[in-house]
Z-matrix of the N, CA and C atoms (Angstrom, degrees):
N
C 1 1.461
C 2 1.734 1 99.17
N 3 1.311 2 105.60 1 134.24
C 4 1.522 3 114.67 2 -179.02
C 5 1.517 4 110.19 3 -69.74
N 6 1.255 5 118.40 4 153.57
C 7 1.404 6 121.11 5 175.38
C 8 1.388 7 113.15 6 -54.76
N 9 1.292 8 122.40 7 -40.22
C 10 1.492 9 124.96 8 -177.37
C 11 1.496 10 110.98 9 -69.74
N 12 1.330 11 114.70 10 -32.18
C 13 1.544 12 116.38 11 174.74
C 14 1.556 13 107.33 12 -71.15
N 15 1.317 14 123.68 13 -39.08
C 16 1.368 15 124.52 14 178.15
C 17 1.607 16 111.59 15 -59.64
N 18 1.473 17 109.97 16 -47.15
C 19 1.400 18 108.96 17 -176.30
C 20 1.626 19 112.54 18 -70.09
N 21 1.335 20 113.62 19 -27.19
C 22 1.458 21 114.52 20 173.57
C 23 1.543 22 114.96 21 -67.89
N 24 1.294 23 113.29 22 -33.46
C 25 1.488 24 121.13 23 175.86
C 26 1.424 25 110.71 24 -64.55
N 27 1.451 26 116.94 25 -43.71
C 28 1.458 27 119.82 26 -175.34
C 29 1.578 28 108.85 27 -66.23
N 30 1.383 29 113.65 28 -46.71
C 31 1.490 30 121.86 29 174.38
C 32 1.432 31 111.44 30 -50.39
N 33 1.366 32 117.92 31 -48.55
C 34 1.417 33 118.67 32 -176.62
C 35 1.443 34 115.01 33 -65.76
N 36 1.452 35 115.64 34 -42.77
C 37 1.350 36 122.09 35 -177.88
C 38 1.533 37 113.16 36 -68.25
N 39 1.359 38 117.84 37 -27.18
C 40 1.359 39 124.42 38 -179.65
C 41 1.561 40 114.06 39 -62.95
N 42 1.417 41 113.68 40 -25.52
C 43 1.394 42 120.35 41 -178.68
C 44 1.541 43 113.33 42 -91.07
N 45 1.368 44 114.48 43 -3.16
C 46 1.454 45 117.11 44 177.48
C 47 1.447 46 115.68 45 -83.30
N 48 1.265 47 116.00 46 150.14
C 49 1.493 48 123.62 47 170.98
C 50 1.571 49 110.19 48 -71.98
N 51 1.295 50 119.96 49 154.15
C 52 1.552 51 115.99 50 -179.52
C 53 1.494 52 111.84 51 -55.06
N 54 1.357 53 117.29 52 -41.69
C 55 1.497 54 116.46 53 177.48
C 56 1.540 55 119.07 54 -61.98
N 57 1.296 56 111.78 55 -37.39
C 58 1.485 57 123.06 56 174.04
C 59 1.559 58 110.27 57 -61.12
N 60 1.425 59 112.89 58 -50.81
C 61 1.375 60 120.28 59 -175.09
C 62 1.637 61 109.35 60 -64.44
N 63 1.212 62 114.04 61 -37.23
C 64 1.548 63 119.99 62 176.53
C 65 1.456 64 107.38 63 -61.64
N 66 1.377 65 117.04 64 -48.32
C 67 1.493 66 121.12 65 -174.62
C 68 1.575 67 109.45 66 -65.43
N 69 1.299 68 117.48 67 -40.99
C 70 1.471 69 121.11 68 176.55
C 71 1.453 70 113.47 69 -63.49
N 72 1.347 71 118.28 70 -36.51
C 73 1.510 72 123.22 71 171.63
C 74 1.417 73 111.15 72 -56.13
N 75 1.351 74 120.94 73 -52.02
C 76 1.426 75 122.97 74 -175.85
C 77 1.457 76 111.49 75 -66.43
N 78 1.350 77 120.29 76 -36.63
C 79 1.410 78 126.60 77 174.66
C 80 1.542 79 112.76 78 -61.14
N 81 1.317 80 112.52 79 -42.40
C 82 1.466 81 116.90 80 178.63
C 83 1.525 82 112.68 81 -72.84
N 84 1.199 83 120.94 82 -33.51
C 85 1.552 84 124.28 83 172.54
C 86 1.524 85 107.47 84 -61.68
N 87 1.375 86 113.04 85 -49.51
C 88 1.453 87 110.90 86 -176.93
C 89 1.563 88 114.10 87 -65.66
N 90 1.301 89 116.74 88 -34.93
C 91 1.421 90 120.96 89 172.95
C 92 1.527 91 115.11 90 -60.02
N 93 1.348 92 115.16 91 -30.84
C 94 1.512 93 118.09 92 -176.16
C 95 1.370 94 114.17 93 -90.38
N 96 1.405 95 122.70 94 -0.67
C 97 1.386 96 125.42 95 179.12
C 98 1.512 97 109.89 96 -69.61
N 99 1.330 98 118.15 97 141.87
C 100 1.503 99 120.14 98 174.01
C 101 1.457 100 112.32 99 75.59
N 102 1.296 101 115.34 100 169.29
C 103 1.545 102 125.16 101 174.74
C 104 1.453 103 107.19 102 -141.96
N 105 1.327 104 111.86 103 139.79
C 106 1.484 105 122.14 104 -179.04
C 107 1.557 106 111.08 105 -98.27
N 108 1.431 107 113.51 106 -9.66
C 109 1.427 108 112.47 107 -168.28
C 110 1.521 109 112.12 108 -73.25
N 111 1.307 110 124.28 109 -25.83
C 112 1.479 111 124.10 110 -178.16
C 113 1.557 112 103.94 111 -71.29
N 114 1.360 113 119.16 112 -39.51
C 115 1.444 114 120.65 113 179.10
C 116 1.532 115 111.26 114 -68.02
N 117 1.369 116 114.83 115 -38.45
C 118 1.459 117 115.46 116 179.55
C 119 1.505 118 111.92 117 -68.01
N 120 1.356 119 118.49 118 -32.76
C 121 1.398 120 122.16 119 172.98
C 122 1.531 121 114.91 120 -60.12
N 123 1.355 122 113.03 121 -48.84
C 124 1.535 123 118.98 122 177.21
C 125 1.442 124 111.31 123 -61.88
N 126 1.390 125 120.25 124 -33.19
C 127 1.506 126 120.37 125 -175.34
C 128 1.520 127 110.86 126 -86.99
N 129 1.422 128 115.02 127 1.40
C 130 1.439 129 118.21 128 168.38
C 131 1.562 130 109.89 129 86.04
N 132 1.200 131 119.52 130 25.41
C 133 1.490 132 124.91 131 176.15
C 134 1.563 133 106.85 132 -60.85
N 135 1.300 134 119.58 133 152.86
C 136 1.446 135 123.71 134 169.66
C 137 1.459 136 115.01 135 -60.70
N 138 1.272 137 118.29 136 139.04
C 139 1.446 138 122.64 137 -171.37
C 140 1.586 139 108.28 138 -64.09
N 141 1.247 140 120.07 139 -31.69
C 142 1.473 141 121.14 140 173.15
C 143 1.554 142 112.34 141 -63.02
N 144 1.269 143 114.91 142 -39.02
C 145 1.508 144 117.36 143 -179.49
C 146 1.553 145 108.07 144 -66.87
N 147 1.279 146 116.29 145 -43.39
C 148 1.501 147 123.41 146 177.66
C 149 1.473 148 107.73 147 -58.48
N 150 1.323 149 121.75 148 -53.87
C 151 1.419 150 123.76 149 -179.33
C 152 1.493 151 110.95 150 -59.10
N 153 1.351 152 119.21 151 -42.07
C 154 1.523 153 119.42 152 175.10
C 155 1.504 154 111.18 153 -58.44
N 156 1.398 155 116.83 154 -38.69
C 157 1.504 156 117.50 155 -177.34
C 158 1.451 157 109.56 156 -69.93
N 159 1.365 158 116.60 157 -37.51
C 160 1.535 159 120.20 158 179.08
C 161 1.476 160 109.55 159 -59.95
N 162 1.306 161 118.41 160 -45.73
C 163 1.472 162 122.05 161 -176.65
C 164 1.592 163 110.47 162 -66.52
N 165 1.335 164 112.90 163 -38.31
C 166 1.499 165 117.06 164 172.76
C 167 1.516 166 114.10 165 -63.52
N 168 1.306 167 119.24 166 -38.19
C 169 1.388 168 119.69 167 177.01
C 170 1.534 169 115.12 168 -71.44
N 171 1.387 170 112.19 169 -29.35
C 172 1.396 171 117.21 170 176.58
C 173 1.598 172 107.21 171 -69.33
N 174 1.339 173 114.75 172 -40.19
C 175 1.425 174 118.64 173 178.57
C 176 1.561 175 115.56 174 -60.90
N 177 1.380 176 111.07 175 -38.96
C 178 1.484 177 118.38 176 174.64
C 179 1.574 178 112.34 177 -63.63
N 180 1.299 179 119.37 178 -37.41
C 181 1.420 180 125.13 179 -176.84
C 182 1.585 181 106.42 180 -65.34
N 183 1.434 182 109.74 181 -54.25
C 184 1.430 183 114.68 182 178.29
C 185 1.537 184 116.20 183 -54.76
N 186 1.318 185 114.94 184 -37.84
C 187 1.472 186 120.17 185 -179.60
C 188 1.506 187 108.49 186 -64.68
N 189 1.343 188 116.07 187 -42.66
C 190 1.517 189 115.01 188 -176.44
C 191 1.559 190 106.50 189 -70.92
N 192 1.317 191 124.28 190 -27.71
C 193 1.438 192 128.89 191 179.81
C 194 1.550 193 106.28 192 -67.79
N 195 1.197 194 114.90 193 -47.26
C 196 1.515 195 121.18 194 -175.25
C 197 1.623 196 108.16 195 -67.26
N 198 1.319 197 116.16 196 -46.04
C 199 1.462 198 121.55 197 -179.64
C 200 1.518 199 106.03 198 -64.26
N 201 1.378 200 123.81 199 -38.09
C 202 1.416 201 123.95 200 178.63
C 203 1.464 202 112.43 201 -68.66
N 204 1.322 203 119.23 202 -33.35
C 205 1.459 204 117.98 203 178.72
C 206 1.548 205 110.77 204 -73.78
N 207 1.387 206 115.41 205 -38.96
C 208 1.464 207 119.71 206 172.21
C 209 1.615 208 110.20 207 -57.21
N 210 1.178 209 119.81 208 -41.38
C 211 1.471 210 121.83 209 -178.34
C 212 1.563 211 104.68 210 -61.72
N 213 1.408 212 113.08 211 -50.09
C 214 1.501 213 113.55 212 -179.31
C 215 1.552 214 111.98 213 -62.13
N 216 1.286 215 123.10 214 -36.91
C 217 1.363 216 119.51 215 175.28
C 218 1.508 217 117.08 216 -64.46
N 219 1.321 218 117.16 217 -25.10
C 220 1.510 219 127.36 218 176.83
C 221 1.452 220 108.56 219 -80.93
N 222 1.287 221 119.23 220 -14.86
C 223 1.478 222 121.18 221 -176.86
C 224 1.593 223 109.61 222 83.79
N 225 1.328 224 121.75 223 22.48
C 226 1.437 225 127.69 224 -179.60
C 227 1.565 226 103.39 225 -83.06
N 228 1.280 227 117.34 226 124.11
C 229 1.505 228 124.86 227 177.92
C 230 1.463 229 106.19 228 -85.59
N 231 1.279 230 121.02 229 120.60
C 232 1.463 231 124.62 230 -177.54
C 233 1.582 232 110.09 231 -107.60
N 234 1.259 233 115.42 232 150.76
C 235 1.402 234 129.60 233 -179.23
C 236 1.503 235 113.44 234 55.61
N 237 1.323 236 107.56 235 46.35
C 238 1.585 237 115.96 236 173.47
C 239 1.513 238 107.94 237 -137.48
N 240 1.346 239 112.41 238 133.09
C 241 1.403 240 118.87 239 174.32
C 242 1.396 241 116.20 240 -66.59
N 243 1.480 242 117.20 241 138.85
C 244 1.460 243 114.86 242 -179.60
C 245 1.509 244 111.97 243 -82.35
């Protein structure tokens, strides 16, 4: 993730309520589960498309990590039933 993308993510998250930040974290974790690159390779996708997907999946993983750390900084308890 580029520094400008991280900064934009921090600014965006700063404007979210605790509840909304928590929901966005869970959505980002869900989005980052699994990888489609192996299947793309087996189906014969162009290597540039596979690399682009790999970078996007890396971005999604980093996004969920950042949102998770922001939740911790705010004292939001994650993965716990209310």
